[in-house]
Each structure stands twice: as C-alpha cells, then as structure tokens.
KOLMI-647239 format. One record per residue: residue number from 1; residue in three letters; x, z, y of N, C-alpha, C, O in turn. Coordinates in pm, 1 decimal, decimal comma, padded with zeros to 6 digits. Last residue first. Example, Ala and Ser with C-alpha at 12.3 -4.5 7.8 and 13.67 -1.06 7.14 Angstrom:
2
atom n 2	res SER	n.xx 01285,0	n.zz 00708,0	n.yy -00225,0	ca.xx 01367,0	ca.zz 00714,0	ca.yy -00106,0	c.xx 01290,0	c.zz 00787,0	c.yy 00003,0	o.xx 01340,9	o.zz 00803,9	o.yy 00113,8
atom n 1	res ALA	n.xx 01319,0	n.zz 00780,0	n.yy -00569,0	ca.xx 01230,0	ca.zz 00780,0	ca.yy -00450,0	c.xx 01320,0	c.zz 00780,0	c.yy -00330,0	o.xx 01423,6	o.zz 00846,5	o.yy -00331,9
//
This chain:
81
atom n 81	res GLY	n.xx -00748,5	n.zz 02988,9	n.yy 01661,2	ca.xx -00630,2	ca.zz 02925,7	ca.yy 01718,0	c.xx -00638,7	c.zz 02912,7	c.yy 01860,2	o.xx -00546,3	o.zz 02861,2	o.yy 01923,1
atom n 80	res MET	n.xx -00976,0	n.zz 03104,0	n.yy 01568,5	ca.xx -00883,1	ca.zz 03050,3	ca.yy 01469,7	c.xx -00760,0	c.zz 02987,3	c.yy 01532,8	o.xx -00674,4	o.zz 02936,3	o.yy 01460,6
atom n 79	res GLY	n.xx -01201,7	n.zz 03196,7	n.yy 01697,1	ca.xx -01081,5	ca.zz 03279,8	ca.yy 01696,0	c.xx -00978,0	c.zz 03232,7	c.yy 01596,0	o.xx -00900,5	o.zz 03313,0	o.yy 01544,2
atom n 78	res LEU	n.xx -01407,6	n.zz 03026,1	n.yy 01724,0	ca.xx -01412,0	ca.zz 03112,6	ca.yy 01607,4	c.xx -01287,5	c.zz 03200,9	c.yy 01594,5	o.xx -01269,7	o.zz 03270,6	o.yy 01494,7
atom n 77	res ALA	n.xx -01334,5	n.zz 02885,3	n.yy 01945,4	ca.xx -01457,8	ca.zz 02963,1	ca.yy 01952,9	c.xx -01469,3	c.zz 03061,6	c.yy 01837,2	o.xx -01532,0	o.zz 03166,8	o.yy 01849,7
atom n 76	res ARG	n.xx -01113,0	n.zz 02751,0	n.yy 01841,7	ca.xx -01093,2	ca.zz 02856,0	ca.yy 01943,3	c.xx -01215,7	c.zz 02945,2	c.yy 01951,6	o.xx -01203,1	o.zz 03067,0	o.yy 01963,5
atom n 75	res LYS	n.xx -01247,8	n.zz 02575,2	n.yy 01668,6	ca.xx -01151,7	ca.zz 02671,3	ca.yy 01614,7	c.xx -01128,2	c.zz 02784,9	c.yy 01713,8	o.xx -01124,0	o.zz 02901,7	o.yy 01674,9
atom n 74	res TYR	n.xx -01395,9	n.zz 02422,5	n.yy 01852,9	ca.xx -01464,4	ca.zz 02503,7	ca.yy 01751,4	c.xx -01371,4	c.zz 02610,6	c.yy 01695,4	o.xx -01412,9	o.zz 02725,0	o.yy 01676,9
atom n 73	res VAL	n.xx -01184,9	n.zz 02299,6	n.yy 01992,2	ca.xx -01281,5	ca.zz 02384,6	ca.yy 02063,8	c.xx -01351,5	c.zz 02476,9	c.yy 01965,0	o.xx -01364,9	o.zz 02596,5	o.yy 01990,6
atom n 72	res GLU	n.xx -01066,0	n.zz 02151,8	n.yy 01783,2	ca.xx -00990,2	ca.zz 02257,4	ca.yy 01852,1	c.xx -01083,0	c.zz 02352,4	c.yy 01926,4	o.xx -01061,8	o.zz 02473,7	o.yy 01923,8
atom n 71	res LEU	n.xx -01274,9	n.zz 01973,3	n.yy 01725,2	ca.xx -01227,9	ca.zz 02066,7	ca.yy 01623,0	c.xx -01152,5	c.zz 02182,6	c.yy 01687,3	o.xx -01172,7	o.zz 02298,3	o.yy 01650,4
atom n 70	res ILE	n.xx -01279,7	n.zz 01827,2	n.yy 01962,0	ca.xx -01395,4	ca.zz 01909,2	ca.yy 01926,4	c.xx -01356,7	c.zz 02012,7	c.yy 01821,7	o.xx -01400,9	o.zz 02127,4	o.yy 01828,5
atom n 69	res GLN	n.xx -01029,3	n.zz 01701,7	n.yy 01938,6	ca.xx -01058,3	ca.zz 01789,3	ca.yy 02051,9	c.xx -01175,2	c.zz 01881,7	c.yy 02020,9	o.xx -01169,9	o.zz 02001,0	o.yy 02050,5
atom n 68	res GLU	n.xx -01065,8	n.zz 01549,6	n.yy 01706,1	ca.xx -00962,8	ca.zz 01654,0	ca.yy 01707,9	c.xx -00986,8	c.zz 01752,5	c.yy 01822,0	o.xx -00967,4	o.zz 01872,9	o.yy 01805,1
atom n 67	res GLN	n.xx -01264,7	n.zz 01373,0	n.yy 01792,1	ca.xx -01292,6	ca.zz 01466,0	ca.yy 01683,0	c.xx -01192,9	c.zz 01581,0	c.yy 01681,4	o.xx -01230,1	o.zz 01696,1	o.yy 01658,2
atom n 66	res GLU	n.xx -01120,8	n.zz 01232,4	n.yy 01989,8	ca.xx -01240,1	ca.zz 01308,5	ca.yy 02025,8	c.xx -01273,8	c.zz 01411,8	c.yy 01919,0	o.xx -01307,8	o.zz 01525,6	o.yy 01951,3
atom n 65	res SER	n.xx -00926,5	n.zz 01111,0	n.yy 01830,7	ca.xx -00886,9	ca.zz 01203,8	ca.yy 01936,0	c.xx -01004,1	c.zz 01292,9	c.yy 01976,9	o.xx -00988,3	o.zz 01413,5	o.yy 01995,9
atom n 64	res ARG	n.xx -01089,0	n.zz 00943,5	n.yy 01677,7	ca.xx -01009,9	ca.zz 01048,0	ca.yy 01611,9	c.xx -00968,9	c.zz 01154,5	c.yy 01713,3	o.xx -00975,9	o.zz 01274,0	o.yy 01684,8
atom n 63	res GLU	n.xx -01183,8	n.zz 00773,5	n.yy 01877,9	ca.xx -01278,4	ca.zz 00855,6	ca.yy 01802,4	c.xx -01206,6	c.zz 00971,1	c.yy 01734,0	o.xx -01256,7	o.zz 01083,5	o.yy 01732,3
atom n 62	res HIS	n.xx -00948,0	n.zz 00650,3	n.yy 01961,4	ca.xx -01026,2	ca.zz 00728,9	ca.yy 02057,9	c.xx -01125,8	c.zz 00820,3	c.yy 01986,9	o.xx -01149,4	o.zz 00932,7	o.yy 02031,4
atom n 61	res ASP	n.xx -00861,8	n.zz 00522,5	n.yy 01719,5	ca.xx -00780,5	ca.zz 00623,9	ca.yy 01787,1	c.xx -00862,9	c.zz 00711,8	c.yy 01880,0	o.xx -00849,4	o.zz 00834,1	o.yy 01878,0
atom n 60	res GLU	n.xx -01102,1	n.zz 00490,7	n.yy 01451,7	ca.xx -01042,7	ca.zz 00441,5	ca.yy 01577,0	c.xx -00969,7	c.zz 00555,5	c.yy 01647,9	o.xx -01010,3	o.zz 00671,3	o.yy 01638,0
atom n 59	res ILE	n.xx -01029,3	n.zz 00566,6	n.yy 01113,3	ca.xx -01102,2	ca.zz 00600,7	ca.yy 01235,8	c.xx -01027,2	c.zz 00545,1	c.yy 01356,4	o.xx -00904,4	o.zz 00551,5	o.yy 01362,8
atom n 58	res LYS	n.xx -00865,1	n.zz 00528,0	n.yy 00903,3	ca.xx -00982,3	ca.zz 00440,8	ca.yy 00911,4	c.xx -01058,6	c.zz 00459,6	c.yy 01042,9	o.xx -01142,8	o.zz 00377,2	o.yy 01078,7
atom n 57	res ARG	n.xx -00682,1	n.zz 00728,9	n.yy 00913,8	ca.xx -00636,8	ca.zz 00595,7	ca.yy 00953,9	c.xx -00751,8	c.zz 00496,7	c.yy 00965,4	o.xx -00738,0	o.zz 00392,8	o.yy 01029,9
atom n 56	res LEU	n.xx -00824,4	n.zz 00943,8	n.yy 00802,8	ca.xx -00797,5	ca.zz 00941,1	ca.yy 00946,4	c.xx -00756,2	c.zz 00802,1	c.yy 00995,2	o.xx -00791,9	o.zz 00762,3	o.yy 01106,1
atom n 55	res ARG	n.xx -00821,9	n.zz 00875,7	n.yy 00528,1	ca.xx -00948,8	ca.zz 00889,0	ca.yy 00600,7	c.xx -00927,2	c.zz 00876,2	c.yy 00750,7	o.xx -01002,2	o.zz 00806,2	o.yy 00818,7
atom n 54	res ILE	n.xx -00546,9	n.zz 00887,9	n.yy 00478,3	ca.xx -00618,9	ca.zz 00761,7	ca.yy 00457,6	c.xx -00750,1	c.zz 00764,0	c.yy 00534,9	o.xx -00785,8	o.zz 00665,8	o.yy 00599,9
atom n 53	res ILE	n.xx -00506,7	n.zz 01162,2	n.yy 00530,7	ca.xx -00437,3	ca.zz 01061,2	ca.yy 00611,7	c.xx -00509,2	c.zz 00926,8	c.yy 00600,1	o.xx -00530,3	o.zz 00859,1	o.yy 00700,7
atom n 52	res GLU	n.xx -00659,0	n.zz 01271,2	n.yy 00321,9	ca.xx -00695,8	ca.zz 01298,5	ca.yy 00461,5	c.xx -00631,8	c.zz 01195,6	c.yy 00554,5	o.xx -00696,7	o.zz 01147,4	o.yy 00647,3
atom n 51	res ARG	n.xx -00513,3	n.zz 01183,4	n.yy 00102,1	ca.xx -00653,1	ca.zz 01140,6	ca.yy 00118,1	c.xx -00699,2	c.zz 01161,0	c.yy 00262,5	o.xx -00770,3	o.zz 01077,2	o.yy 00318,0
atom n 50	res LEU	n.xx -00274,4	n.zz 01324,6	n.yy 00149,1	ca.xx -00274,9	ca.zz 01177,8	ca.yy 00148,8	c.xx -00416,4	c.zz 01124,0	c.yy 00169,1	o.xx -00436,5	o.zz 01029,4	o.yy 00245,3
atom n 49	res ILE	n.xx -00366,0	n.zz 01585,5	n.yy 00112,5	ca.xx -00321,9	ca.zz 01544,1	ca.yy 00245,9	c.xx -00318,1	c.zz 01391,7	c.yy 00255,2	o.xx -00354,7	o.zz 01335,4	o.yy 00358,3
atom n 48	res LYS	n.xx -00417,8	n.zz 01575,6	n.yy -00160,2	ca.xx -00525,3	ca.zz 01612,2	ca.yy -00067,9	c.xx -00490,7	c.zz 01566,6	c.yy 00073,8	o.xx -00576,3	o.zz 01515,3	o.yy 00145,9
atom n 47	res VAL	n.xx -00165,7	n.zz 01521,1	n.yy -00265,8	ca.xx -00270,8	ca.zz 01419,6	ca.yy -00274,1	c.xx -00385,3	c.zz 01449,6	c.yy -00177,6	o.xx -00443,1	o.zz 01357,6	o.yy -00119,8
atom n 46	res ASP	n.xx 00146,1	n.zz 01567,7	n.yy -00158,3	ca.xx 00020,3	ca.zz 01640,2	ca.yy -00164,9	c.xx -00093,7	c.zz 01538,3	c.yy -00156,5	o.xx -00115,1	o.zz 01476,7	o.yy -00052,1
atom n 45	res TYR	n.xx 00418,9	n.zz 01446,6	n.yy -00356,8	ca.xx 00331,5	ca.zz 01435,5	ca.yy -00239,8	c.xx 00201,2	c.zz 01510,1	c.yy -00264,7	o.xx 00151,9	o.zz 01515,3	o.yy -00377,3
atom n 44	res GLY	n.xx 00580,4	n.zz 01446,0	n.yy -00583,0	ca.xx 00575,7	ca.zz 01566,0	ca.yy -00499,7	c.xx 00489,4	c.zz 01557,6	c.yy -00375,6	o.xx 00486,4	o.zz 01651,8	o.yy -00296,3
atom n 43	res LEU	n.xx 00565,8	n.zz 01240,9	n.yy -00755,6	ca.xx 00685,2	ca.zz 01244,1	ca.yy -00670,6	c.xx 00682,1	c.zz 01359,5	c.yy -00570,7	o.xx 00769,4	o.zz 01370,4	o.yy -00484,6
atom n 42	res ALA	n.xx 00319,0	n.zz 01277,5	n.yy -00864,3	ca.xx 00434,8	ca.zz 01297,3	ca.yy -00951,7	c.xx 00564,3	c.zz 01303,9	c.yy -00872,7	o.xx 00661,6	o.zz 01365,0	o.yy -00917,0
atom n 41	res LYS	n.xx 00161,7	n.zz 01195,8	n.yy -00648,5	ca.xx 00164,3	ca.zz 01337,0	ca.yy -00687,1	c.xx 00286,3	c.zz 01367,7	c.yy -00772,6	o.xx 00349,8	o.zz 01471,8	o.yy -00755,6
atom n 40	res ALA	n.xx 00205,7	n.zz 00920,2	n.yy -00660,0	ca.xx 00248,5	ca.zz 00995,2	ca.yy -00541,7	c.xx 00259,5	c.zz 01144,4	c.yy -00574,0	o.xx 00354,2	o.zz 01211,0	o.yy -00532,2
atom n 39	res GLU	n.xx 00087,0	n.zz 00865,3	n.yy -00906,9	ca.xx 00229,3	ca.zz 00837,3	ca.yy -00886,0	c.xx 00282,9	c.zz 00918,2	c.yy -00768,3	o.xx 00390,9	o.zz 00976,8	o.yy -00775,5
atom n 38	res GLY	n.xx -00178,2	n.zz 00937,0	n.yy -00848,0	ca.xx -00104,5	ca.zz 01006,7	ca.yy -00953,0	c.xx 00045,7	c.zz 00987,2	c.yy -00939,8	o.xx 00122,9	o.zz 01081,1	o.yy -00959,1
atom n 37	res TYR	n.xx -00242,5	n.zz 00745,9	n.yy -00655,6	ca.xx -00240,6	ca.zz 00887,2	ca.yy -00616,8	c.xx -00162,3	c.zz 00969,2	c.yy -00719,7	o.xx -00088,3	o.zz 01060,5	o.yy -00682,9
atom n 36	res VAL	n.xx -00229,2	n.zz 00526,4	n.yy -00828,0	ca.xx -00135,2	ca.zz 00535,5	ca.yy -00715,6	c.xx -00127,5	c.zz 00679,3	c.yy -00666,2	o.xx -00018,7	o.zz 00729,6	o.yy -00638,1
atom n 35	res GLU	n.xx -00442,5	n.zz 00582,3	n.yy -01001,9	ca.xx -00306,4	ca.zz 00575,0	ca.yy -01054,5	c.xx -00202,6	c.zz 00587,4	c.yy -00942,8	o.xx -00099,5	o.zz 00652,0	o.yy -00961,2
atom n 34	res LYS	n.xx -00657,4	n.zz 00562,3	n.yy -00826,3	ca.xx -00630,2	ca.zz 00690,8	ca.yy -00891,8	c.xx -00487,1	c.zz 00694,1	c.yy -00945,2	o.xx -00418,8	o.zz 00796,0	o.yy -00935,2
atom n 33	res ILE	n.xx -00643,1	n.zz 00289,4	n.yy -00772,4	ca.xx -00620,4	ca.zz 00385,5	ca.yy -00664,2	c.xx -00585,7	c.zz 00522,7	c.yy -00723,0	o.xx -00495,1	o.zz 00590,6	o.yy -00674,5
atom n 32	res ASP	n.xx -00711,4	n.zz 00185,3	n.yy -01024,7	ca.xx -00580,5	ca.zz 00155,9	ca.yy -00965,3	c.xx -00545,7	c.zz 00257,4	c.yy -00856,8	o.xx -00432,6	o.zz 00305,5	o.yy -00850,0
atom n 31	res THR	n.xx -00973,6	n.zz 00280,5	n.yy -01045,9	ca.xx -00873,5	ca.zz 00321,9	ca.yy -01144,7	c.xx -00733,1	c.zz 00300,6	c.yy -01089,0	o.xx -00646,1	o.zz 00386,4	o.yy -01103,7
atom n 30	res MET	n.xx -01088,1	n.zz 00140,1	n.yy -00836,1	ca.xx -01086,2	ca.zz 00286,8	ca.yy -00830,3	c.xx -00983,7	c.zz 00343,0	c.yy -00929,5	o.xx -00915,4	o.zz 00441,1	o.yy -00900,1
atom n 29	res LEU	n.xx -01061,4	n.zz -00120,7	n.yy -00935,3	ca.xx -00988,6	ca.zz -00080,3	ca.yy -00814,9	c.xx -00979,5	c.zz 00071,5	c.yy -00803,8	o.xx -00875,2	o.zz 00125,2	o.yy -00766,5
atom n 28	res ASN	n.xx -01239,5	n.zz -00109,5	n.yy -01150,2	ca.xx -01097,5	ca.zz -00136,0	ca.yy -01174,4	c.xx -01012,7	c.zz -00093,8	c.yy -01054,8	o.xx -00904,4	o.zz -00037,7	o.yy -01071,6
atom n 27	res SER	n.xx -01477,5	n.zz -00066,3	n.yy -01009,7	ca.xx -01430,5	ca.zz 00032,6	ca.yy -01106,8	c.xx -01281,7	c.zz 00015,4	c.yy -01134,3	o.xx -01207,1	o.zz 00113,0	o.yy -01140,8
atom n 26	res LYS	n.xx -01491,3	n.zz -00305,7	n.yy -00867,1	ca.xx -01481,4	ca.zz -00178,6	ca.yy -00794,8	c.xx -01427,7	c.zz -00069,3	c.yy -00886,9	o.xx -01342,9	o.zz 00010,4	o.yy -00847,0
atom n 25	res GLU	n.xx -01526,1	n.zz -00485,8	n.yy -01075,7	ca.xx -01405,7	ca.zz -00494,4	ca.yy -00992,9	c.xx -01382,2	c.zz -00363,7	c.yy -00918,4	o.xx -01269,1	o.zz -00316,5	o.yy -00907,3
atom n 24	res GLU	n.xx -01779,1	n.zz -00396,4	n.yy -01157,6	ca.xx -01666,0	ca.zz -00389,1	ca.yy -01250,7	c.xx -01534,3	c.zz -00395,4	c.yy -01174,3	o.xx -01441,4	o.zz -00320,0	o.yy -01203,6
atom n 23	res GLU	n.xx -01927,9	n.zz -00456,1	n.yy -00930,6	ca.xx -01919,1	ca.zz -00316,8	ca.yy -00975,3	c.xx -01801,4	c.zz -00298,5	c.yy -01071,6	o.xx -01732,4	o.zz -00196,6	o.yy -01067,1
atom n 22	res LEU	n.xx -01902,9	n.zz -00735,9	n.yy -00934,3	ca.xx -01842,9	ca.zz -00659,5	ca.yy -00825,2	c.xx -01828,0	c.zz -00511,6	c.yy -00861,6	o.xx -01727,7	o.zz -00448,9	o.yy -00827,6
atom n 21	res ARG	n.xx -02050,1	n.zz -00794,2	n.yy -01164,3	ca.xx -01907,7	ca.zz -00830,2	ca.yy -01156,9	c.xx -01837,0	c.zz -00749,6	c.yy -01048,6	o.xx -01725,5	o.zz -00701,3	o.yy -01068,4
atom n 20	res GLU	n.xx -02303,4	n.zz -00696,2	n.yy -01084,6	ca.xx -02235,4	ca.zz -00638,2	ca.yy -01200,7	c.xx -02085,9	c.zz -00669,6	c.yy -01199,3	o.xx -02003,8	o.zz -00582,9	o.yy -01229,4
atom n 19	res ILE	n.xx -02357,6	n.zz -00870,1	n.yy -00872,4	ca.xx -02342,4	ca.zz -00726,2	ca.yy -00846,2	c.xx -02269,6	c.zz -00659,4	c.yy -00961,5	o.xx -02183,0	o.zz -00574,8	o.yy -00939,1
atom n 18	res ARG	n.xx -02380,1	n.zz -01110,5	n.yy -01014,2	ca.xx -02277,4	ca.zz -01094,8	ca.yy -00910,8	c.xx -02251,0	c.zz -00947,9	c.yy -00882,6	o.xx -02135,9	o.zz -00905,9	o.yy -00870,4
atom n 17	res GLU	n.xx -02601,1	n.zz -01052,6	n.yy -01177,5	ca.xx -02471,0	ca.zz -01080,8	ca.yy -01238,0	c.xx -02358,1	c.zz -01065,8	c.yy -01137,9	o.xx -02251,6	o.zz -01014,2	o.yy -01171,8
atom n 16	res VAL	n.xx -02802,5	n.zz -01022,1	n.yy -00982,7	ca.xx -02769,7	ca.zz -00911,2	ca.yy -01073,0	c.xx -02631,1	c.zz -00931,4	c.yy -01133,8	o.xx -02552,3	o.zz -00837,1	o.yy -01140,8
atom n 15	res TYR	n.xx -02806,9	n.zz -01278,7	n.yy -00868,6	ca.xx -02770,2	ca.zz -01161,7	ca.yy -00788,1	c.xx -02727,3	c.zz -01045,5	c.yy -00876,0	o.xx -02628,1	o.zz -00978,4	o.yy -00847,7
atom n 14	res SER	n.xx -02888,8	n.zz -01428,5	n.yy -01094,0	ca.xx -02761,5	ca.zz -01457,3	ca.yy -01028,7	c.xx -02715,1	c.zz -01338,9	c.yy -00944,9	o.xx -02597,7	o.zz -01302,2	o.yy -00949,0
atom n 13	res ALA	n.xx -03141,1	n.zz -01323,9	n.yy -01141,9	ca.xx -03036,6	ca.zz -01306,0	ca.yy -01242,7	c.xx -02898,9	c.zz -01329,9	c.yy -01182,7	o.xx -02803,1	o.zz -01260,2	o.yy -01216,2
atom n 12	res LEU	n.xx -03270,0	n.zz -01420,0	n.yy -00910,0	ca.xx -03256,6	ca.zz -01276,1	ca.yy -00933,9	c.xx -03145,3	c.zz -01247,9	c.yy -01034,0	o.xx -03064,1	o.zz -01157,7	o.yy -01013,1
atom n 11	res GLN	n.xx -03258,9	n.zz -01694,3	n.yy -00961,1	ca.xx -03192,4	ca.zz -01639,6	ca.yy -00842,5	c.xx -03168,4	c.zz -01490,2	c.yy -00859,4	o.xx -03060,8	o.zz -01439,6	o.yy -00827,6
atom n 10	res ASP	n.xx -03415,1	n.zz -01709,7	n.yy -01191,2	ca.xx -03276,3	ca.zz -01756,2	ca.yy -01192,9	c.xx -03196,7	c.zz -01697,0	c.yy -01077,3	o.xx -03082,1	o.zz -01655,3	o.yy -01093,8
atom n 9	res ALA	n.xx -03666,1	n.zz -01609,4	n.yy -01102,1	ca.xx -03589,7	ca.zz -01539,8	ca.yy -01206,7	c.xx -03443,5	c.zz -01581,5	c.yy -01207,5	o.xx -03355,9	o.zz -01496,5	o.yy -01223,1
atom n 8	res GLN	n.xx -03817,8	n.zz -01559,6	n.yy -00818,7	ca.xx -03732,3	ca.zz -01663,3	ca.yy -00874,8	c.xx -03636,3	c.zz -01597,1	c.yy -00974,2	o.xx -03537,1	o.zz -01536,0	o.yy -00934,2
atom n 7	res ILE	n.xx -04137,3	n.zz -01418,0	n.yy -00834,1	ca.xx -03993,5	ca.zz -01393,5	ca.yy -00821,4	c.xx -03917,9	c.zz -01507,8	c.yy -00887,5	o.xx -03950,2	o.zz -01548,1	o.yy -00999,3
atom n 6	res GLY	n.xx -04402,5	n.zz -01438,5	n.yy -00892,3	ca.xx -04361,4	ca.zz -01466,8	ca.yy -00755,1	c.xx -04212,9	c.zz -01445,5	c.yy -00729,8	o.xx -04167,6	o.zz -01454,1	o.yy -00615,6
atom n 5	res GLY	n.xx -04405,7	n.zz -01391,4	n.yy -01167,2	ca.xx -04469,7	ca.zz -01296,7	ca.yy -01075,8	c.xx -04427,4	c.zz -01315,2	c.yy -00931,6	o.xx -04417,4	o.zz -01218,1	o.yy -00856,6
atom n 4	res VAL	n.xx -04141,1	n.zz -01594,2	n.yy -01200,7	ca.xx -04217,8	ca.zz -01495,4	ca.yy -01275,1	c.xx -04274,9	c.zz -01396,9	c.yy -01175,3	o.xx -04200,5	o.zz -01326,9	o.yy -01106,6
atom n 3	res GLU	n.xx -04013,0	n.zz -01916,7	n.yy -01220,2	ca.xx -04074,7	ca.zz -01815,7	ca.yy -01134,0	c.xx -04159,9	c.zz -01724,4	c.yy -01220,1	o.xx -04240,2	o.zz -01770,0	o.yy -01301,5
atom n 2	res THR	n.xx -03718,0	n.zz -02092,3	n.yy -01263,1	ca.xx -03828,9	ca.zz -02025,5	ca.yy -01329,6	c.xx -03882,0	c.zz -01916,9	c.yy -01237,3	o.xx -03806,2	o.zz -01836,1	o.yy -01183,5
atom n 1	res MET	n.xx -03622,1	n.zz -02396,8	n.yy -01113,1	ca.xx -03613,9	ca.zz -02251,3	ca.yy -01122,4	c.xx -03738,5	c.zz -02195,9	c.yy -01190,7	o.xx -03848,8	o.zz -02248,4	o.yy -01175,9
//
C-alpha cells in the first residue's frame, strides 16, 4: 500500500470509489422513485398523500399512535378540532 502523510492512499481511494458507486446507485433509485410517483399521479393519486403514507409506514405503530395523540391535543388547543 502507498502511504501519503500517514494515510493509506489505496484504502482511501477504495472508500471514495465505493461511495461514488453508491451515490450513483442512489441517484438512479431516486429517479426510479420519482417515476413511480409520476405514474401514480397520472392515474389520479395524490402524490403528497402517498408521500405521507410512506413516511407513516416507516414509523412503529406505538410511536405513530403517540404522535397522532399529541397532534390531536395540539389541534384542540388551537381550536382546530
């Protein structure tokens, strides 16, 4: 391995290349996701609501329930429901 200033250059280059490949894959995935949202929108689905559903599905049931309860308390405090 080549060492420069106490840094293993080969190892560093390997990490940089791996990150670059992953960033490219991430970009491709984001493009794919955008296309799926576009397809759903073309069929009349509300993309904003779909994004919210995706966000909510990532949250544990008990945590989501707790957030919904707090939201209801805040809404009542503000006279919204």
